[in-house]
MIMARRO-365446 format. One record per residue (C-alpha): residue in one letter; z, y negated, x. Coordinates in steps of 0.2 Angstrom, whole numbers. Example, Ala and Ser with C-alpha at 12.3 -4.5 7.8 and 13.67 -1.06 7.14 Angstrom:
aa = a&Z = 39&Y = 22&X = 62
aa = s&Z = 36&Y = 5&X = 68
END
This chain:
aa = m&Z = 83&Y = 181&X = -210
aa = p&Z = 102&Y = 179&X = -207
aa = t&Z = 109&Y = 162&X = -211
aa = h&Z = 114&Y = 158&X = -193
aa = r&Z = 96&Y = 162&X = -187
aa = i&Z = 89&Y = 150&X = -200
aa = r&Z = 101&Y = 136&X = -195
aa = r&Z = 97&Y = 139&X = -176
aa = l&Z = 78&Y = 138&X = -179
aa = t&Z = 80&Y = 122&X = -189
aa = l&Z = 91&Y = 114&X = -175
aa = f&Z = 78&Y = 120&X = -162
aa = f&Z = 64&Y = 111&X = -171
aa = a&Z = 74&Y = 96&X = -171
aa = t&Z = 78&Y = 94&X = -153
aa = l&Z = 64&Y = 103&X = -142
aa = w&Z = 61&Y = 92&X = -128
aa = g&Z = 62&Y = 76&X = -137
aa = t&Z = 52&Y = 80&X = -153
aa = i&Z = 49&Y = 91&X = -168
aa = f&Z = 35&Y = 104&X = -167
aa = p&Z = 30&Y = 110&X = -185
aa = l&Z = 17&Y = 123&X = -184
aa = n&Z = 0&Y = 123&X = -191
aa = l&Z = -2&Y = 104&X = -194
aa = a&Z = -19&Y = 96&X = -193
aa = f&Z = -23&Y = 81&X = -183
aa = g&Z = -22&Y = 65&X = -195
aa = q&Z = -9&Y = 72&X = -207
aa = s&Z = 7&Y = 62&X = -209
aa = s&Z = 17&Y = 73&X = -196
aa = r&Z = 6&Y = 68&X = -181
aa = g&Z = 11&Y = 65&X = -163
aa = v&Z = 10&Y = 51&X = -150
aa = l&Z = 11&Y = 52&X = -131
aa = y&Z = 21&Y = 40&X = -121
aa = s&Z = 18&Y = 39&X = -102
aa = a&Z = 29&Y = 28&X = -91
aa = s&Z = 22&Y = 21&X = -74
aa = g&Z = 37&Y = 12&X = -67
aa = p&Z = 43&Y = -1&X = -81
aa = e&Z = 27&Y = 1&X = -91
aa = l&Z = 27&Y = 13&X = -105
aa = t&Z = 10&Y = 16&X = -113
aa = r&Z = 6&Y = 24&X = -129
aa = y&Z = -8&Y = 36&X = -132
aa = d&Z = -15&Y = 44&X = -148
aa = l&Z = -19&Y = 62&X = -146
aa = d&Z = -31&Y = 73&X = -155
aa = p&Z = -28&Y = 92&X = -153
aa = e&Z = -45&Y = 96&X = -162
aa = t&Z = -54&Y = 89&X = -147
aa = a&Z = -40&Y = 90&X = -134
aa = t&Z = -42&Y = 71&X = -131
aa = l&Z = -31&Y = 56&X = -128
aa = i&Z = -34&Y = 38&X = -133
aa = k&Z = -25&Y = 24&X = -123
aa = r&Z = -18&Y = 11&X = -134
aa = n&Z = -5&Y = -2&X = -129
aa = s&Z = 10&Y = -4&X = -118
aa = i&Z = 28&Y = -12&X = -117
aa = r&Z = 38&Y = -16&X = -102
aa = l&Z = 56&Y = -11&X = -100
aa = p&Z = 68&Y = -20&X = -88
aa = a&Z = 66&Y = -7&X = -74
aa = n&Z = 57&Y = 10&X = -71
aa = v&Z = 58&Y = 22&X = -85
aa = q&Z = 68&Y = 37&X = -81
aa = y&Z = 68&Y = 47&X = -97
aa = a&Z = 67&Y = 46&X = -116
aa = w&Z = 73&Y = 56&X = -131
aa = p&Z = 70&Y = 53&X = -150
aa = h&Z = 82&Y = 53&X = -164
aa = p&Z = 81&Y = 69&X = -175
aa = s&Z = 74&Y = 58&X = -189
aa = h&Z = 60&Y = 53&X = -178
aa = k&Z = 63&Y = 35&X = -182
aa = y&Z = 70&Y = 30&X = -166
aa = l&Z = 67&Y = 33&X = -147
aa = y&Z = 81&Y = 31&X = -134
aa = i&Z = 75&Y = 26&X = -117
aa = v&Z = 84&Y = 24&X = -100
aa = w&Z = 78&Y = 14&X = -86
aa = s&Z = 83&Y = 10&X = -67
aa = d&Z = 78&Y = 1&X = -52
aa = g&Z = 85&Y = 15&X = -41
aa = g&Z = 81&Y = 32&X = -36
aa = a&Z = 68&Y = 41&X = -25
aa = a&Z = 53&Y = 33&X = -34
aa = t&Z = 59&Y = 16&X = -27
aa = a&Z = 61&Y = 21&X = -10
aa = a&Z = 48&Y = 17&X = 4
aa = p&Z = 37&Y = 31&X = 11
aa = g&Z = 47&Y = 41&X = 24
aa = a&Z = 63&Y = 32&X = 20
aa = t&Z = 79&Y = 43&X = 22
aa = v&Z = 90&Y = 33&X = 11
aa = v&Z = 87&Y = 32&X = -8
aa = p&Z = 91&Y = 15&X = -16
aa = s&Z = 105&Y = 15&X = -28
aa = g&Z = 97&Y = 0&X = -38
aa = k&Z = 106&Y = -13&X = -48
aa = i&Z = 98&Y = -13&X = -65
aa = h&Z = 102&Y = 2&X = -76
aa = g&Z = 101&Y = 3&X = -94
aa = l&Z = 99&Y = 12&X = -111
aa = g&Z = 89&Y = 5&X = -126
aa = s&Z = 86&Y = 9&X = -144
aa = f&Z = 68&Y = 8&X = -151
aa = r&Z = 61&Y = 9&X = -168
aa = i&Z = 45&Y = 20&X = -169
aa = d&Z = 32&Y = 13&X = -181
aa = p&Z = 28&Y = 28&X = -193
aa = r&Z = 9&Y = 24&X = -193
aa = t&Z = 5&Y = 19&X = -175
aa = g&Z = 20&Y = 25&X = -164
aa = d&Z = 22&Y = 7&X = -158
aa = l&Z = 39&Y = 4&X = -151
aa = q&Z = 50&Y = -11&X = -156
aa = q&Z = 68&Y = -13&X = -148
aa = m&Z = 82&Y = -13&X = -160
aa = g&Z = 98&Y = -22&X = -156
aa = a&Z = 105&Y = -25&X = -138
aa = s&Z = 103&Y = -13&X = -124
aa = v&Z = 118&Y = -7&X = -115
aa = a&Z = 121&Y = -8&X = -96
aa = l&Z = 124&Y = 9&X = -87
aa = p&Z = 135&Y = 12&X = -72
aa = s&Z = 122&Y = 19&X = -61
aa = r&Z = 104&Y = 27&X = -62
aa = p&Z = 102&Y = 38&X = -77
aa = i&Z = 91&Y = 53&X = -74
aa = h&Z = 91&Y = 61&X = -91
aa = v&Z = 95&Y = 56&X = -109
aa = s&Z = 96&Y = 67&X = -126
aa = v&Z = 103&Y = 65&X = -143
aa = d&Z = 114&Y = 77&X = -151
aa = l&Z = 109&Y = 87&X = -166
aa = t&Z = 118&Y = 77&X = -179
aa = g&Z = 110&Y = 61&X = -173
aa = t&Z = 126&Y = 52&X = -171
aa = h&Z = 128&Y = 51&X = -152
aa = v&Z = 117&Y = 49&X = -136
aa = l&Z = 121&Y = 57&X = -120
aa = t&Z = 116&Y = 51&X = -103
aa = a&Z = 117&Y = 60&X = -86
aa = y&Z = 118&Y = 52&X = -69
aa = n&Z = 113&Y = 60&X = -53
aa = d&Z = 122&Y = 49&X = -40
aa = p&Z = 137&Y = 49&X = -42
aa = s&Z = 135&Y = 64&X = -53
aa = g&Z = 142&Y = 61&X = -71
aa = l&Z = 138&Y = 58&X = -89
aa = t&Z = 142&Y = 46&X = -103
aa = v&Z = 142&Y = 47&X = -122
aa = h&Z = 138&Y = 32&X = -134
aa = r&Z = 139&Y = 32&X = -153
aa = l&Z = 124&Y = 29&X = -163
aa = n&Z = 126&Y = 17&X = -179
aa = p&Z = 118&Y = 23&X = -195
aa = d&Z = 103&Y = 11&X = -192
aa = g&Z = 99&Y = 19&X = -175
aa = t&Z = 106&Y = 5&X = -165
aa = l&Z = 117&Y = 9&X = -150
aa = g&Z = 136&Y = 9&X = -154
aa = a&Z = 152&Y = 10&X = -143
aa = l&Z = 155&Y = 20&X = -127
aa = v&Z = 165&Y = 36&X = -132
aa = k&Z = 180&Y = 36&X = -120
aa = q&Z = 183&Y = 53&X = -113
aa = p&Z = 201&Y = 58&X = -113
aa = n&Z = 201&Y = 69&X = -97
aa = a&Z = 192&Y = 70&X = -81
aa = l&Z = 176&Y = 80&X = -82
aa = d&Z = 169&Y = 92&X = -70
aa = t&Z = 151&Y = 84&X = -67
aa = g&Z = 147&Y = 93&X = -51
aa = i&Z = 134&Y = 87&X = -38
aa = y&Z = 118&Y = 79&X = -44
aa = a&Z = 117&Y = 81&X = -62
aa = h&Z = 99&Y = 82&X = -69
aa = q&Z = 100&Y = 86&X = -87
aa = i&Z = 112&Y = 85&X = -102
aa = r&Z = 109&Y = 95&X = -118
aa = v&Z = 120&Y = 99&X = -133
aa = d&Z = 117&Y = 118&X = -137
aa = p&Z = 110&Y = 124&X = -153
aa = s&Z = 127&Y = 129&X = -160
aa = s&Z = 133&Y = 110&X = -158
aa = k&Z = 149&Y = 118&X = -150
aa = t&Z = 146&Y = 113&X = -132
aa = a&Z = 137&Y = 101&X = -121
aa = i&Z = 129&Y = 108&X = -106
aa = l&Z = 126&Y = 98&X = -90
aa = v&Z = 114&Y = 105&X = -77
aa = t&Z = 119&Y = 100&X = -59
aa = r&Z = 106&Y = 103&X = -46
aa = g&Z = 117&Y = 101&X = -30
aa = n&Z = 107&Y = 97&X = -15
aa = g&Z = 98&Y = 108&X = -2
aa = p&Z = 104&Y = 109&X = 16
aa = t&Z = 97&Y = 97&X = 29
aa = k&Z = 98&Y = 97&X = 48
aa = d&Z = 114&Y = 86&X = 47
aa = k&Z = 122&Y = 92&X = 32
aa = a&Z = 126&Y = 109&X = 23
aa = e&Z = 120&Y = 113&X = 6
aa = d&Z = 129&Y = 105&X = -9
aa = p&Z = 132&Y = 118&X = -22
aa = g&Z = 123&Y = 118&X = -39
aa = g&Z = 130&Y = 123&X = -56
aa = v&Z = 129&Y = 123&X = -75
aa = k&Z = 144&Y = 113&X = -82
aa = i&Z = 149&Y = 118&X = -100
aa = f&Z = 160&Y = 107&X = -110
aa = r&Z = 167&Y = 108&X = -128
aa = y&Z = 158&Y = 95&X = -138
aa = a&Z = 166&Y = 87&X = -154
aa = d&Z = 161&Y = 70&X = -161
aa = g&Z = 156&Y = 64&X = -144
aa = v&Z = 171&Y = 70&X = -135
aa = l&Z = 169&Y = 82&X = -121
aa = t&Z = 182&Y = 94&X = -114
aa = n&Z = 180&Y = 105&X = -98
aa = l&Z = 177&Y = 123&X = -103
aa = t&Z = 168&Y = 133&X = -89
aa = a&Z = 155&Y = 132&X = -75
aa = v&Z = 141&Y = 144&X = -71
aa = a&Z = 138&Y = 144&X = -51
aa = p&Z = 133&Y = 161&X = -44
aa = n&Z = 139&Y = 163&X = -26
aa = g&Z = 149&Y = 147&X = -28
aa = g&Z = 133&Y = 138&X = -31
aa = i&Z = 125&Y = 141&X = -15
aa = n&Z = 106&Y = 144&X = -15
aa = f&Z = 108&Y = 140&X = -34
aa = q&Z = 99&Y = 123&X = -39
aa = p&Z = 97&Y = 122&X = -58
aa = r&Z = 87&Y = 108&X = -63
aa = h&Z = 82&Y = 110&X = -82
aa = l&Z = 85&Y = 122&X = -96
aa = d&Z = 79&Y = 126&X = -114
aa = f&Z = 84&Y = 137&X = -128
aa = h&Z = 75&Y = 150&X = -138
aa = p&Z = 72&Y = 145&X = -156
aa = t&Z = 79&Y = 161&X = -165
aa = q&Z = 87&Y = 172&X = -151
aa = p&Z = 103&Y = 168&X = -141
aa = w&Z = 94&Y = 165&X = -125
aa = a&Z = 94&Y = 150&X = -113
aa = f&Z = 81&Y = 149&X = -100
aa = l&Z = 86&Y = 140&X = -84
aa = s&Z = 74&Y = 133&X = -70
aa = l&Z = 80&Y = 134&X = -52
aa = e&Z = 72&Y = 120&X = -42
aa = r&Z = 72&Y = 125&X = -24
aa = q&Z = 72&Y = 143&X = -28
aa = a&Z = 56&Y = 141&X = -38
aa = e&Z = 63&Y = 153&X = -51
aa = l&Z = 67&Y = 155&X = -70
aa = q&Z = 83&Y = 163&X = -76
aa = v&Z = 88&Y = 170&X = -93
aa = y&Z = 106&Y = 170&X = -99
aa = r&Z = 113&Y = 176&X = -116
aa = m&Z = 122&Y = 163&X = -125
aa = k&Z = 138&Y = 166&X = -137
aa = d&Z = 147&Y = 152&X = -145
aa = g&Z = 138&Y = 139&X = -134
aa = l&Z = 143&Y = 148&X = -118
aa = f&Z = 133&Y = 158&X = -105
aa = d&Z = 139&Y = 176&X = -110
aa = g&Z = 138&Y = 185&X = -93
aa = p&Z = 127&Y = 184&X = -78
aa = a&Z = 109&Y = 180&X = -79
aa = l&Z = 99&Y = 194&X = -88
aa = f&Z = 83&Y = 191&X = -78
aa = t&Z = 78&Y = 181&X = -63
aa = k&Z = 59&Y = 178&X = -61
aa = h&Z = 48&Y = 169&X = -48
aa = s&Z = 38&Y = 154&X = -55
aa = v&Z = 25&Y = 154&X = -42
aa = a&Z = 10&Y = 165&X = -42
aa = d&Z = 13&Y = 172&X = -24
aa = p&Z = 31&Y = 171&X = -19
aa = a&Z = 27&Y = 177&X = -1
aa = r&Z = 17&Y = 161&X = 2
aa = k&Z = 29&Y = 149&X = -6
aa = t&Z = 30&Y = 133&X = 5
aa = l&Z = 46&Y = 123&X = 10
aa = r&Z = 40&Y = 109&X = -1
aa = q&Z = 39&Y = 120&X = -17
aa = n&Z = 49&Y = 116&X = -31
aa = a&Z = 51&Y = 122&X = -49
aa = g&Z = 54&Y = 109&X = -63
aa = t&Z = 54&Y = 106&X = -82
aa = v&Z = 55&Y = 121&X = -93
aa = h&Z = 50&Y = 122&X = -112
aa = v&Z = 50&Y = 136&X = -124
aa = h&Z = 35&Y = 137&X = -136
aa = p&Z = 41&Y = 134&X = -154
aa = n&Z = 36&Y = 151&X = -159
aa = g&Z = 48&Y = 158&X = -146
aa = q&Z = 34&Y = 170&X = -139
aa = f&Z = 30&Y = 160&X = -123
aa = i&Z = 39&Y = 149&X = -111
aa = y&Z = 31&Y = 136&X = -99
aa = q&Z = 38&Y = 129&X = -82
aa = a&Z = 32&Y = 116&X = -70
aa = n&Z = 29&Y = 121&X = -52
aa = r&Z = 29&Y = 105&X = -40
aa = s&Z = 23&Y = 104&X = -22
aa = a&Z = 32&Y = 89&X = -15
aa = t&Z = 22&Y = 77&X = -5
aa = v&Z = 23&Y = 75&X = 14
aa = d&Z = 23&Y = 58&X = 22
aa = a&Z = 10&Y = 55&X = 35
aa = a&Z = 9&Y = 38&X = 43
aa = g&Z = 15&Y = 30&X = 26
aa = r&Z = 3&Y = 40&X = 15
aa = p&Z = 8&Y = 54&X = 3
aa = i&Z = -1&Y = 70&X = 8
aa = d&Z = -2&Y = 86&X = -3
aa = g&Z = 12&Y = 97&X = 2
aa = g&Z = 2&Y = 113&X = 2
aa = g&Z = 10&Y = 122&X = -12
aa = e&Z = 7&Y = 125&X = -30
aa = n&Z = 5&Y = 111&X = -43
aa = t&Z = 4&Y = 122&X = -59
aa = i&Z = 11&Y = 126&X = -76
aa = a&Z = 18&Y = 144&X = -75
aa = v&Z = 15&Y = 152&X = -92
aa = y&Z = 27&Y = 167&X = -97
aa = s&Z = 27&Y = 179&X = -112
aa = i&Z = 44&Y = 183&X = -118
aa = n&Z = 50&Y = 200&X = -123
aa = q&Z = 57&Y = 197&X = -140
aa = k&Z = 69&Y = 212&X = -139
aa = t&Z = 76&Y = 208&X = -122
aa = g&Z = 72&Y = 190&X = -118
aa = e&Z = 63&Y = 195&X = -102
aa = p&Z = 49&Y = 183&X = -97
aa = i&Z = 33&Y = 190&X = -89
aa = l&Z = 23&Y = 178&X = -79
aa = i&Z = 5&Y = 179&X = -86
aa = q&Z = -3&Y = 163&X = -79
aa = n&Z = -1&Y = 149&X = -66
aa = a&Z = -12&Y = 135&X = -73
aa = e&Z = -18&Y = 122&X = -60
aa = t&Z = -13&Y = 104&X = -66
aa = h&Z = -27&Y = 96&X = -55
aa = g&Z = -15&Y = 83&X = -48
aa = a&Z = 1&Y = 82&X = -39
aa = e&Z = 19&Y = 85&X = -44
aa = p&Z = 19&Y = 88&X = -63
aa = r&Z = 36&Y = 82&X = -66
aa = t&Z = 35&Y = 82&X = -85
aa = f&Z = 24&Y = 90&X = -99
aa = a&Z = 24&Y = 93&X = -118
aa = l&Z = 16&Y = 101&X = -132
aa = d&Z = 8&Y = 92&X = -146
aa = p&Z = 16&Y = 95&X = -164
aa = s&Z = 3&Y = 108&X = -168
aa = s&Z = 6&Y = 117&X = -152
aa = r&Z = -13&Y = 118&X = -148
aa = m&Z = -13&Y = 106&X = -135
aa = l&Z = -2&Y = 104&X = -119
aa = v&Z = -1&Y = 88&X = -108
aa = a&Z = 6&Y = 88&X = -90
aa = a&Z = 10&Y = 72&X = -81
aa = n&Z = 5&Y = 73&X = -62
aa = q&Z = 17&Y = 60&X = -56
aa = t&Z = 11&Y = 55&X = -39
aa = a&Z = -5&Y = 47&X = -33
aa = i&Z = -9&Y = 56&X = -16
aa = y&Z = -21&Y = 59&X = -2
aa = t&Z = -27&Y = 76&X = 0
aa = g&Z = -29&Y = 75&X = 19
aa = p&Z = -32&Y = 62&X = 33
aa = g&Z = -46&Y = 51&X = 30
aa = t&Z = -48&Y = 56&X = 12
aa = q&Z = -48&Y = 45&X = -3
aa = k&Z = -33&Y = 43&X = -14
aa = r&Z = -32&Y = 54&X = -29
aa = p&Z = -24&Y = 45&X = -44
aa = a&Z = -9&Y = 51&X = -54
aa = n&Z = -15&Y = 58&X = -70
aa = l&Z = -12&Y = 66&X = -87
aa = a&Z = -20&Y = 84&X = -87
aa = v&Z = -24&Y = 91&X = -104
aa = f&Z = -25&Y = 109&X = -109
aa = r&Z = -29&Y = 119&X = -124
aa = v&Z = -15&Y = 132&X = -129
aa = r&Z = -23&Y = 149&X = -133
aa = q&Z = -16&Y = 161&X = -146
aa = d&Z = -10&Y = 172&X = -131
aa = g&Z = 0&Y = 157&X = -124
aa = k&Z = -11&Y = 154&X = -109
aa = l&Z = -18&Y = 137&X = -105
aa = d&Z = -37&Y = 132&X = -104
aa = f&Z = -39&Y = 116&X = -94
aa = v&Z = -50&Y = 103&X = -102
aa = r&Z = -49&Y = 86&X = -93
aa = t&Z = -38&Y = 73&X = -84
aa = y&Z = -35&Y = 55&X = -87
aa = d&Z = -31&Y = 44&X = -72
aa = v&Z = -15&Y = 34&X = -74
aa = d&Z = -13&Y = 18&X = -65
aa = t&Z = 3&Y = 18&X = -55
aa = t&Z = 2&Y = 1&X = -48
aa = a&Z = 18&Y = -3&X = -57
aa = g&Z = 27&Y = 12&X = -51
aa = t&Z = 27&Y = 31&X = -52
aa = q&Z = 23&Y = 41&X = -67
aa = f&Z = 40&Y = 47&X = -69
aa = w&Z = 41&Y = 52&X = -87
aa = m&Z = 29&Y = 57&X = -101
aa = g&Z = 33&Y = 65&X = -118
aa = i&Z = 26&Y = 68&X = -135
aa = v&Z = 35&Y = 62&X = -150
aa = t&Z = 31&Y = 67&X = -169
aa = l&Z = 29&Y = 53&X = -180
aa = p&Z = 41&Y = 52&X = -195
END
């Protein structure tokens, strides 16, 4: 295998959606995973067993405000968590104004290598507004945070002991678009990519354009390079992207369009227009107005890709009601010569709004976090938020096993992830 592909493969395994995914690891070996699920400010740890496809609830810690996202250090020793008391999850049912909040922060936590328990290291840092995504660069020397309103990003240095260092001052004004939703450093480490969703049109306001903003990245310093915004960003609402482990392909999830796009990458940039655009729902003709695509993750073997389909709830007299669309994980096979994704399954998640999901370190088990407790209709009992567990077959398809109810008294199940223990 060429040297550049070996390097890209190594970097991929070090960064894929916040954990490392070594293949063919048996449960109980030193490289095993733990699952963290956040409900409001409560972050709960679960042990997981891919042999039996089960979760075992352990203990919880409480953060200063609602957990928004988390990402581990490439060494697996530390977890970086962002929190906020703002955002849609804090709004009252039916509210038209989203609270901006007053408490926004970033903290560094040591991961116990035996249990996965978390212990805060050093002081947390206050952030300027609600953080919506956080990631660590491939060298483990900087943590990058994205903000949705106002759209923006920050970079903090990481000290050798994993604690948070100083804010990196950016020398120039950055083009951060409208409604940033994700920040990643690309596998070449040459660029940082900010996915900006924009906003759909309303009866009172025209559509805000979306775009993918790409910056030169060097030692935490960003410089504007280019932006990807077909049709000026209209009818283009990118939410999340991921990279193929060995080929120069980026996979981009379009939220309101419920689509998956593929771009060829060269030197950290999107090299030309989308190679492919695919529907993420089983029947595009029946797509509801409340249907959105979400998180997207490539399988570590590069043969499959998974994408969340979320049916947003509808407020009915203060009660969240099922929006009538798909709540599924879309499964695609990837043509290894062209990068074309072929939809092969839409696996029902048995819950509402699967915002986040992850594979275990052996890639034999996928867990989806259905974030919202809902009523399926008038006069029905409330269906809890849950963690939905699937077995991953050799052909990439998912077999549903069970759900675990999640208590959302403290707040919405906004983030869930699986981290490999050091």
